[in-house]
N, C-alpha and C positions, 0 to 999 in steps of 0.2 A: 911661572910658578913662583910663589913666594917661599920664604924659608920654612914656614910651618908645614906647607905641603911636602917639601923635600924631606923634612925630618920624619913626618908620618910615613912617607914612602920608604925611606931607609929603614925605619923600625919594622914596617910590615915585610919588606924584602928580607931583612935579617931574621925575623921570626919564621918566615916561610923556609928559608935556607936551613935554619936549625931544626925545624920540624921535619923537613925532608931527610936530613942527615940522620937524625934520631930514628926516624921510621925505617930507613934503609938498614941501619945497624940492628934494629929490633927484628926486622924480617930475617936478616942473616942469622942472628942468634936463634930465632924460632926454627929455622930450617935445620940448624945444627942439632937442636934439642930433639926435633922430630926424627932426625936420622939416628940419634942415639936410642930413642924409644923404639924405633923399628928394629935396631940390632938386638935390643933386650927382648922384644917380643919374638923375634926369630929364634933366639936362644931358648926362650921359654917353650916355644913350639917344638924345638928339637928335644928338649928335656921331656916334654909331655909324650912325644912319639916314642922315645926310648922307654919311658915308664910304661906305656901301653904295650910295647913289645915284651918288656919284662913280665908284666902281668899275664900276657898271653902264654909266655913260656912257663911261668909258674902254674898257671891254670892247666896247661897241657900236662905238665909233669905231675901235678897233684891228681888230676883225673886218671892218669895212667897208673899211678901208685894205688889210688883208691880202687881202680878196676882190678889190679893184681891182688890186692888184699881181699876184696870181695870175692874174686874168683877163687882164691885159695881157701877162703872160708867156706864158700859154697861146695867146692870139691871135697874138702875135708868133711863137711856135713853129709854130703852124699855118700862118701866112702864109709863113714860111721853108720849111716842108715842101712847101707847095703850089708855091712858086716852084721848088724843087728838082725836084719831080715834073714840072712843066711844062718845065723845062730838059732833063730826061732824055728826055721824050717828043719834044721838038723836035730832038734829035740824031739 
């Protein structure tokens, strides 16, 4: 091999070495970023689950309150109607 071939081979070997090192470092960083993204998405899922539980609790509480209010209104209405019917019959 003459000198020109050796120079080209050294340049190519060095370029390949640099490319491989940069590729390995890039893959390591990519894996680290993906792990962080996974942690963030897991935290977001936990927050969403907690939010859904809060909504269910509020919905249950509101529906029971509405049921009590409606029941109280209906029983009050029925009592008033019964009193009116009795007063009409008494006349």
